[in-house]
N, C-alpha and C positions, 0 to 999 in steps of 0.2 A: 526664570522666564526662558533663558537660553536652553536649559535642559528640557523643558517642556516643548520648546520649538523642535528640537531634534527628535523627541519622541513622536510628536504629531506629524513630522515630515517623513520619518523612516519606518515606523512600526505599523503594520496592518493590524486591525482594520482602521486604526485611528487616522492613518494617512489617506483614507478614502472619504473623510468627513470634511465639511467646510471649515472646521477648526484648524485644519492644516494651513490654510491661508491666513487665518487670524494670528497664528503663532509665527508663521514664516516671515511675514512682512516686518514685524519689529526686529527679528533676528538680522535681517538684511539692512534695514534702514535706520535702526536706532540703537540697539543693545550694545554692539561692539564699541561704537563711538561714545556712548554714555559711560561705559566702563573706562575708556581711555581718558575722557575728560575728568572723571572722578579721580583717576590717578594723577593727572596733571594739576588739577585744582581741588585739593582736598578741603580747602577753607571756603568761607563765604565770600570769596573775592570776585565772583562774577554773578550776575543776576540769573534767575531761573530761565528767563527767555534766552539769554546768551548761552546758557548751559545746554538747553534743548536744541537751539539752532546749531551750535557746534557739534553736538552729539549726532545730529542727522548728517551734517556735512562730512564729519570724519567717518561715520559708518559707511557712507557711500564710497569714500576713498579706500577704506580698509577692505571692503568687500571686493572692489575692483582689483586692487593690488593682490589680494589673496587669491582671487579667481585666476588672475593671470599667472601667478606662481604655480598654482595647482595644474594649470593646463600644460606646464612643462614637465610634470611628473608622471609616474605610472598611473596615478589615481585619476588624472584628468579632471575636467570641470564637470562634476556630476552632483546630483542632489545630496548623496551621502557624504562625498568628500567636502563640499562647500559648507554644509551645515555642521559637520563635526569639527572642521577647522575653525569656523567662526565661534563655536562653543569653546574650543581650546583657547583661542585668542581672548575671548571674554573672560574666561577663568583666570588667565595670566594677568590681565589688567586689573581684575577685581582683587586678586591676591596682593598685587603691588599697591593698590589703592588703600587697602586696609591699614598697613603700618604707616603709610603716608598721612592718613587722616588721624590716626592715633597719636601722632607726634604733636598735635596741637591741642589746646585746651578744649574741653567739651563744648563750651559756649561758642568757640570759633569754628568748630567742625561743621561741614555742610551736612544738613539733614533735609529730608524731603517730607512735606506734608501737603495734603490737598488744600487746606486753608491757607498755608503759607504761600503756596504757588499762586492761588487766586489773588492774594494781597499783593504779591510781587508784580503781577500783571497790572494791577491798578496803579501802583506807585512806581512802576518801572524800576529804576536803580536806587530809589531812596532807601530801600531796606539794606543796602550794602554800605557799611560805614566807609567814610572817606579814606581812613587809614588802611582799610582792607582791599580797596579797589586796586586792580592791577594797573600798572602804569600805561599810559596811552601808547607808548612805543612798543610795549610787549603785546598789547591787544592788537595793534596794527600788524606786528610781525606774525601773530597767530592767524589773523585773517588772511594775510598774504600767503602763509604756508598752506592754509586750507584751500585757497584758490589755486595755488600751484599744484597741489596734490590732485585736485579734481581735474585740472587741465592735463596733467601727466596721465591720470587714469583714463580720461577720455581718449588721449593719444594712443594709449595701449589698446583700447578697444578698437579704434580705427585701424591700427596696425594689424591687430589680430584678424580683423574682418577682411582686410585687403590682401593679406599674405596667406590666409588659410585656404587650402585647397578645398573645393566643394566636395562634400562627402559623397562617395559612390556606394550605393547599396541596392539591395532587392528586398522588397516588402512581401512577406508571406502571411496570410491571415485566413481565418475561417469565420463564417457567419452562421447564426442559428436560423431556424425556420422563418423568422420574420425579417430576415435580411439584416439583423443586428448582431453585434458581438455579445450575445447573451442568449439564455434559454437553450443551451446546447443539449442535444439528446444524451441521456446517460444510461438508458436501458435498451437492450436489443432483444427482440422477440423473433422466434422462427417465423418465416414467411411474412415478416413485417420489416422491410428494409429501413435503414437509417440514411437520411440524405442531409448532407452538409455542403454549403457553398464555400468553395476554396478560391481564394484570390491571389494573384501575383502582380506586383507592380515593379517595373524596371526603371531604376534610376542609376544605371551603371555608365551612362554617357556613351553607350554603344549597343549594338544589337547583341542579344545573348540567346543561346539555345539552352533551354531549361529541360530537365527531366523531373517530372513529378510522380512520386510513388505513393499509393495508399497502401499502408501496411497494417496488419493486425498481429500484435505480439511478434514482430519481426518478419512475418510472412508477407510477401508482396502479393496484394490482391489485384492491383491495377496499376499500369504505367502509362503516363501521357507525355508526349513530346510537345513542348510549347516554345515557340520562337517569338520574342518580343523586341521591338525597337525601343530606343530610349524614351522614357516617360509613357510607355504604352502600358495599358492595364488589361488584365485577363481574369475572368471569373467563370466558374463552371460548377454545376451541381454534381457532386460525386456521391454515389449510393453504395452503401455496404449491405450486402444480402447475407444474413447469417445462414450458413450451410451446415453447421455442426453445433451440437450442444457443448457448452463449455462451463466449467465451474470456476467461480471466483471472478476477479476483475481482469479485463483485457485492455491493452493500450491500442487504440485506433489512431495511427500516426500518419500524418501527411508530410513526407520528406521531400525536400527540394534539392536538386543537384544542378551544377553548372556544367554544360558540355558533355559530361559523362558521369556514370554512377561510380562513386568511390566508397570507401569504408565509412566515412562520416559525411552526412549531408551538409550542404551549405547552410540550410535553415530547416527547421521542422516545427510543427505544432501538433498537439495530440489531445485526444479525449480519452477519459477513463470510462470504459463501457462495462456494465454488468449485464450478463445474459440472463434473461428471465424465462422460466418455463412453468406456466401456471399448472398446478396440480390437476386441474380439471382437464387440461389438454392431455396430460400423460394418462389420466384415467380413461379418457376416450380411446386413446391408442391401446391401452390394456384390454378394454372391452372388445376391441376389434381383433385382437391377437388371439389366435388359437392356442389354448393351453395344452400342456402335456407333451411338448416337443422335446422328448428326452435326448434325441440325437443332436440337439443344438449344442450340448455340452462338448461334443467332440469335433466342433468346427475347427478349433485350434488343435494342432498336433502337439503332443507332449505338453498339454496345458498344465499338468501337475509337476513338471520338471523332473519326473522320475527317470527319464531317459537323457542321453547326452546328444540329442539331435533336434532338428527342426528350427531352432532359434539361431539367428545370425547375429554375431556380435561385432561391433566396431568402435574405435575410439581414436582420438588424435593424440593420446598419451602413449608414447612409444615404450614407456616403462611398465605398462599395465595391460592385462587382458582379463576378460570376465571368465568365470568358471562355474561349473556345477559342483556343489558341495553337499555331501551327505550329512544328515543330522541337523541341517540349518532350517528346514522347512517348518511351516506352522504346525504340522502334525509330526514333528521330529523326523520328517522324511527328507528327501533331497530338494534343494532349491538352487536358484541361480544367484550368485553373489558378485556384486561390484565391490572391489577393494580399492578405494581411492587413496593413494599413498601420500599425496603431496602435502607438505606443511610449509606455510609461508605465503608471501605475496606473489600472485601471478603477474606476468608482464601485462602492460596496458593494452598490447596489441593481440593478445591471445588468451582466450578462455579454454576450458577443457570440457569435453563431453564424453560420456560413456553410454552406449545404448545397445539394446538387443531388440530384434524385430522379427516378425514373421508375416508372410503373406498367407491369406486364407480366403476362402470363397464363401459367399452367402448366396442362397438360392433366390433371394429377393431383396429389394431395397426397402428399408424400413428402420424403425427405431427399436433398439435392443438395449439390454443392460450389460455393461462390461463390469465384471466382478473379478477382483484380484486382491491379494494380500501383499503388503510391502512393509518393510521394517528398516530403520537405520540405527546405527550404534553411536551416533555422535551425541555426547553429553557435554553441553557448554559449561564453561566455568561460571557463567552468570545465567540468570533466568532467561535472558533474551534469546529468541530463536535466531539461529545463524541465517542471515539474509544474503549470503554470498554463494550458498550451495543449495541446489533444488532437486527434488524428484519430480519428474514430469511423465505424462502419458499423452501420446499422440495417436490419432486415428486418421489414416490417409494423409499423414504429414500435417495435420491440424492439431494444435495444442488444445486438449480438452480438460486437462487437470494438472495442477501444479501446487506443490507445497514445499515450504522450506525444510531443509534438513534440521533435525533436532526438535521438530514440533511434537514428536511422540517417540518415546524410547521403546515402546512395545509395538506389536503388530497393529497396522492400520488396515481396515477392510474398506477398500475402494469399491463403491457400488454406484455407478452413474449411468444415466442414459446416453447412448451414442447413436448416430445415424450411420448405417452401413449401406454401401452401394451394392447393387446386384452384380455378382461376379467377384472379381478380385478386390481385396481390401488389405490394408497394411496397418498393423498395430506395432507401436514402438514404445518401449519402456526405457526411459532415459534419466541419467543423472548429469547435471551440469555444474560447473564452477565458473563464476563470473570473472572476467579479466580485470586486472588492476585491483584485486581485492585479496584480503587475507583468507586463506582456506585451510582446512584441517583434515587430517586423515579420518576416514569414515568408511564403514561397510554398509552397503544398501542391498537388501535381500528381497527377491521377488518370488512369489509362489502362487499356485492355484489360479491361473489366468483363464477365465471362462466367459463365454458369451451366453446370456440367458434371454428368454422371451421378455418383452416389456411388462408382461403381467407379473413377473417376479420382482419388479422394482418395489423396494420397501418404502413405505410412507415415512419411515424413520431415518431415511438418508438425508444428511445435512452437509452441504458443500462437497458432495460426492463421497462422503464417508459414513459408514455404519458404526455405531458404538459396539465395542467388543466385550463389554462386561457381561459375563454369563449370569443367568438367574440362579437362585437358590431355592430349594424346596425340601420339605420333610413331611413324614407321616405323623399323624396324631397317635401317640402310643395306645396300643390295644391291651385289654386285660390278658392275664396269663392264659385263661381259657374262656370259652363261650359255650353255653349249653343250648345252642341253636345252630342249624346249618346255614341260615341266612343272617348275616350280621353286617353292621354298618362299618365302613372303612372311610376315614377322613384324612385329608392332607391339605397343605397350604404352601405358599411360596412368596418370594419377593424378588423384585428386579428394579435396578436403578436405570432409568432411561425409558426404553420403549414399553416396558411392562411385559408380563407373562402372556404368551399367546395360547399355549395349551400345555398339558401334562401327558407324559407317557408313564403309565402305572403298570408295574410288573409284579408277578407273584411267583413263589417257589415253594415246593413241599420239602425241600432239603436244605434250602439256604444257598445253593450253588447253581443249580440249573434253573434259569429264569425263563418265564413265559409271559407274553404280552397279555395283559388283562384289558386295559383301556389304551388305545393307541394315540388318539388326539382328543383328549378330554378337556373341555372348558369348565367342567364342574370341579368342586373341591370335596366331593363325597359321593359314594355309591354303595350299593348293597352287593356283597360278595356271597356266593353260594358254595359252601364247602361240603366235605364228607366227614362223617363221624369218625373220630380217632386220628384224623390227619393233623399234622402241624402245618401252618401256613405262614410264609414269610412275605413281606411286602417292601417294595422300594419305589420311589418316584423319581422322575427326571423331567425338568421343565425346559421349555424353549421360549425365548422372548420374541418380541415383535421384530427385532433386527436379525432374527435367524440364528442367535447364539444358543447352543445347547449347554445345559448344565453338565458338569463332569459326572460321569456315571458313579453312583455310590458303590463302593467295593463291598460293603456289608449291609445287611437288611436294616431298614429304618425301624421296623417293628415286626412283631410276630405274635401268634396266638395258636391255641389248640382247640379244635371242635370236640367237645366232650359232652355226650348226651346221657351219661350215667346219672341215675337219680342220686341226690345227696343223701 
């Protein structure tokens, strides 16, 4: 019963059910005293009524003494400390009661049964043999001890109440749309703001100047100065307006400071927000966007990292600097590499960041697609992803994408919608290592950072990533020769994920110099027209829905000769 009480008091969601009270009351008012009396009186030397009465009395005394002792320790008088300590006390008494009871004959040992309990109530003390009854002087001393214990316990409570300083604190809370602490918003939509009621109550016994900040992933969105006198209450509706598309979950935090902003807030509450962008909304934007803006690829200077210019790098790690490295790019070209060297636990007051950024201009405000490739080299000893080191992308200092280091050992294709302002914009590629955490050496490689029209957004983008598995295709073998100039050529292919979008089919008359036959074919067969006496070689290359091209076949897939000679 004591173990069940601790479970229902401390472990969610059980501690949110009415059973918490059902189990907690016996733990406080009966169980410890019952175990104590079982240890003191292992025989049938007191009646059931006396046993139950003493159990209740001593449970109250034990709980009060125990609570007073806990209040003097680092654990204080809290639900977890009082319930666990009462369980330990109960176990100790029960363990001692067992050998005490076993020392007596079985017929003399106290046992409990519902029928016996009812009979004992009817006959009072008649069920207790005369020889087994405790002497009157012991019973009198026991009652006196119980009364004295309760008096002392009551005195402790009075002393604690009169000497304890009244607690000084500030209450910070948030309320949902119905003014209740429930049904908080969890999804954010562009142009659909989130409103939350934030409340502050001052119980500091003095006037206090508060500073309240609304933050999103650490970025301060709004700051309010609030001055409250003692026992004064303040409530206000604060609204978050999504201004940028973000991938993954964000922390919308309400941080409270006293007198001035410091590293750690006095108190804070937060909501986990998921940004939602209905595919219909993005499709509408794509329909409005003019296609074929090829010059949009060159909005970013040195987007392919082939030069050593245009990108600015900075870090707070004095032992490191970013660099361009040849042969590290996704196409075996040059790329920008962060080499994070630290191994061990970072100080609690300082994390580390490494970032490269570039200012660029946009001729209009609108929604575009940010496309880039990133790769990290961290391979954890266990399957779990490292949750202390992260890759991040920021647009105009707003975090739009984040993933943990070690989530993918190969290249990741980031492909996500972002909102650009007319005029200057800032894109930042960042790696961070959380303070007060174990971090490990890792290289993070960035390449091919481009801005595309929204019409280029792939429907196969998930959490800002496109799958990078290339498709596979092959030609159906042709006979050695055909006796017609018009003959059927067939091919097929497979792709895991987005599926094949179209095929590029090429032919050659010497097996080396290739010419395009079908550039964007959705078919898997076509009629080819040749010339008598020529040899024809064919190969195919597939592209999937995520934009991945199959590696070009070095050798022909099949070949045949047009031979019109009569047999």
